[in-house]
N, C-alpha and C positions, 0 to 999 in steps of 0.2 A: 292463435297458441304459440307463445314464447318461449324458446329455448335457450339454454344457457351454456355453449361448449368452451371448455378451457381445455387447451391442445397450442403445445408450443415450437410446433412444425407451421411454419409460415404457410409451406404448398399445401399442407395434407389440410392445414385448417381452413385454407382458402376455397380446395375442393370442398369440403364439405357443411362450409356455409353458401356455395351456391346450390349444393344438391340438395339443401334444405329451404333456400329461400325459394328456387323453382317450384316446393309441393308448399310455399305459400305462408311457412313458418314465419316467425319473425326470432332472430337468433339474435344473443350480444355472443361477443367472444370476446375470451380472453388467452393471457400466455404463461399465466403463473397460478399456481397454486393459491399463495397466499391473497389474489388479486380476484379470485375465484371466490373463496368464500368469502370477501367483502360484496363482491353482486351478491351471491346469494342471500348475502344478509339484508342488504336495500332493498333487492325487488322478487316479485314474486315471481316462479317459473313451472311452467307444465312441465318440463324435462331441465335434465341438466348430465352433459356427454362430460367424461374427463380423461383425459389419458391418464394413463400409471403414472410414467415418470416426467415429472411437472417440475420445473426448479422451487426452491424456498419453500414449499411443501406437496408432497409427493400427491398424488390421486387416491391411494388405502387413506391414507390418515385423513383427506380432505373428505372422502367417504363417510370415514366415522366420526369424524365432528360434525358432518349436518345430522349423521344419524341419532349420535349422544345428546342432539339438541332437539331431537323429535322431530326433525324434520321429515315429513313423506311423499317427497318429491320424487318422481321416478328417476332413476339414476343409473345411467349405461356408462359401462366403464371400458376405455381402450387401451389396446397394451402390444406393445411388439413382442412380450413374452409369449412363448406356449406352453405349455401343462398344465396338468388337472391342478397340481398344487399351488399356482395362483390362481385361477380360475376360481379356486375353495376359498382363497385369502381375498378377494375380492368380492365373494358373494358373502363371505364372512364378516365384512366390514361393512355391510347393508346394502351393497349394488342391486339391484334389480336385473341385471343383463350384464353378459361380457362378450365384447368381440375382440378379434386377433388380429395387429397387421401380420398383411395388407388385406386392406377390406375389402369386398363386393358393397360397392355403390348400392345396388338393387336389394341386399339384404340390409346394409345397413339403414336405412329407406322401410325396411318392413318391419324393422326390431323398432325404428322409432312411431312408425303406427300401432307398434302393439302394446306400448309402453304408454303411449299419450291416451288408447286407448281404455287402460285396463284404471282397477278401480280396490281399493282392497277388496273389497266383495266378489271379485271376480280373481282373485288369485285360489289356487288350491290348497284346500286345508282338508287335514288327514287326520283324522281321529286312531290312535292303533291302541289297543285293549289286549293286554297283556299283563298278568301277574308277576313278570319277572323284572322287575328295576334295570337289572343290568342290561338285559335286549333293551328294553326302552330307551336306555342310554349310548349303547350303540348302532342304533335302528337312526337318530335322529341327524348326525354330520352323514349319513347314507341319503337320506332323502332331502335337508333342507340346500345342500349348494346346487340343487336343480330345480329350487323355484318350490316347492311343498314344502309347505308349513305343517308342522308336526304338531301333535298336541299328545301326548302319551299319559294312559291312565292305569294304574297297577290296580285299582280297588274295581271289581266287576258293579259292586253295592252303588257307586255312584255315577255310574254309568247315561242314567237318563237324564241327571240333571246337568251330566258335562257335554250329553250331546244337544242339550237344546241349546248351552251356550254357544259352543262350538259351533254349530251347523256345517258341519263337515260334508265335503263333495266325494268323499269314498271313507268307507269305514272298514278297520282290519281290526279283526280277530282272531285270538289264539283260541286253537278248540277246550283246551284244559285247563280251565280257574276252577277256585276256590272263591265262595260258595255258589257262583252262579256259572255255569259252560258258556263258551260260544256260540254253540248250538242252541243254551236257550235264549241267549242275545239276541241271536238271528230270527228265533223263531217269534219274539216278542215285535221285532223292529219289522218284520214283513206283514205281521196283523196288524200296524200301527197306519191310517190311512195317510199322516203325513209324512213317515219316514219309508215307506214300501218301497218306493223306488229308488232308494240307494243303494248305491253299488256297493258289496261286501265281499272284501279279499277275506278266506281264511288262512292263518298260519299254523299247520301240525306237523309233528313229531311222527305221526303215524301213516304211510300214505298204503294201508290193508285194504282194498275193496270196500268194507265195513265201514271203515270210517269216512273216506270221501263219499259213499253213497249219503251218511249221516249227512253230511257238509252240503251237499246238493241240496238234499232232502228239507233241509233246513231254511233254504233258499238264496244259498250260497252264489257270486257268480262266477270265481274264481276262488283258486288255493294255491297256496308254496310252501314248501316242502323245507320245514326245518333240517340241519341249520341255514339261515337264510344268506341267498348268496345277490347281495345288492344288484348287480344287474338284471338277474332273473325278476326282481320285485320291482324295480325299478318299470321294465319293460311290462308286466303284470297290470302296474297300476295306469300309466300311461293306455296301454290300449284298450284297460276299461275306461277311462275318463273321454277318451274319443270315441266310442261307445255308445256313451255317455251324449256326449255332445251330438255326434250324428241325429243322433233321434229329437234332441232339443230343437235341431236344425226344423225338422217338420214341422215342430209346433211355432217357430219365430219367423218364417220368411215363407212369402208368397208363391206358389207354387208356379205359378204364371212367369212373373216376374224374374222370380230368384233372389230379389232384393227383402231388405226385413220385412215383416206386413205390418198392419196398424200397432196392436198391443207393441210389440218389438219395440220397433224405431219410434213411436211415443214415450215409451220410457227412457228411450238413450236420449230423444231430444229433451224432453224434461231434466234429465242429466247435466246435458252439456249446458243449455242453460243456465241452472243452478251455479256452475262450474264460472263460467263465464259470470255472474253477479258476483259472486267469492272474490274472483280475480280483478273486477273491473273494468270486463274488455267487454266489445259489443257483441253480439250473435243477431244472425240475420236467417228467417226461415223463407225458401224459396219452395215454390208449389211451381213445378212443372207439368202440364196437361196438355195429353192428347183430346184434344177440342174436339177431332171428326170421332171419336171411336164409336156413340150411338150411330152415324150416316156411315161408317166404314161395315157396322155388323149388320148395319139394315141390308144394303148395296150389295155388300161379298160374299157376307157369313163371317160365325162369330170366329172361326179358323183364321181367317185373316186378319181379325182385332185382333186375337192371340199373338199372332206373329211378328204383326208392331209392337207389340207390349213386352213379347220376349227378347226383343231388336231393343228396345230399347232400355229395357236393362240389364242386359246384355255390357250395353256401350255406356251404360252409367256407372257401373262397376269398375270400369276399366279407367272410366274417367276421375271418379272419386276414390285414387285412392289413398289420398290424404287422412286427417281428421274429418274428413264429414263423414255427414251419417243420411243416407240413402234411404228410403221406405215409401212403399206403395199402400194407399189408404182406399186403392179402388175406383171406378169411374174414370180409370184414365188418370188418374192423379198421385204426379211422384211427386214427394216432398224431401228438400233435403236444406240438412241444417248445416252452417258456415258460420262457428265460431273463430274471433276474431278478429273477421270484416264487419267492415260500413257496409249501406247500401248501394255506397257509391263504388264498393272494392266489388261487392256479393253481383253488381251486375255484370262486373267484368270479369269477373270471374267464372260467369254463366253465359256467357259471350258466344266463350269457346265453345262451351257445350253447344249450344244453336248453331254453330256452323255445323260440327259434326253429327247433327240431326239434319240440318238440312242435304248433307250428301246423301242418305238413306233412301234408296229407290225399294219400292216394295213391288212385286207382278202377285195379280192374282190368279184363280186355278183358270179363268180364261185368257192368261195374257195381258190383261191389261195392267199398266205400268202408274202408280201412283206416289207423292209423297206424302207422309203425314206431318200436320203440321202442329207447333209445341210453342203454344201459348207458359210465358215467364211473368213473375209476381212474386214480388220479395218484398217482407216485414222486417221491419228490424228491434232489437232488444235493446233497451227499453223503453223505447220512445214513441215507437206504435204498437207496445202491448206487453204487458210483466210479464205473462205465461203464455207458453206451447197456445191454447186453445184461443185466446188474445189477436196471438200473431198470426193464426190462422184465418179468424173472422176476419183480420184487417185486410190482408188479399185478399177475403172474397166482400169484399165492401168495395176495395178499389177497382176490382171486378166486374163490380155491377156501373 
């Protein structure tokens, strides 16, 4: 993955470059906004990190220029200014995230990972249905600075048309609307097989017990009283989305290893391959196999086999903290996608993993100690396969 860093403080820039290269990112760095603009025009980047206080062309203006040119590259702004108004200015200019100096390197790395893994479809979309256009206008600046993309709808008769086009992560309904009430809309959503799991939050000016009972009987997840206070609504939205995310984790993570299961990891790996294809970058698929799994299960019992898989899963999640996608595909097989690395670079990358695995010692219920053996195979896109399945087949052909 390739990152453009635009920062005029040489000491601070050097620290960030070192941090990013340690995570195996490729980094271009320049000192002023105009040069940064030229870099962004000549090269495709996966992420652009911009200091706000740049010479020649300030960071906010640069961000606006990139967005006006329809650039969808994630942008992380860094500034020495603290304050809500400055943060809102940056986000309004089109930035995806915002950090204030002095920054914590661990937090910086985490923000970078999130932005690199984010896709347009993964950003939070909220549909708000309220027949008061003034209320919708006041709600937008409350939500959007916090990364919530809001679609407002005044006409409840167009609800289904807009719902299907927006495909929101969360729905906000006003109780009293004409000619269709929010309660009626909620009831129809809950009876639709495709949308029945959509989180729904109600807005109501009536807090009497009868109204609240009607809201929850219709299938609401939560409600907020009018007049709406921004912090309360943001809290309710984030709490509801977090609950939804936790429920989704049960269906996307392997219960033994704690890493992504086959359906989830294969989708992300296919997406990474497509991204690398578009950017003209290499991609490697690694398969790390606990080859003794059947033998351990027979000799010591499945609980010991599970113990090894759990420990490996935890270790892989600690090691692969960059842009790699790690998944467990069963039968002792862990797969890892490594965008931006050639096969030789991927071998070097995984050699550190093997060293850590060799240091793991396991103990059976009878007190016997053993080490688990890991076999590693790697296939490179596009020379050894142009699809995920072809790369996986190549790994096993070489293994044969």
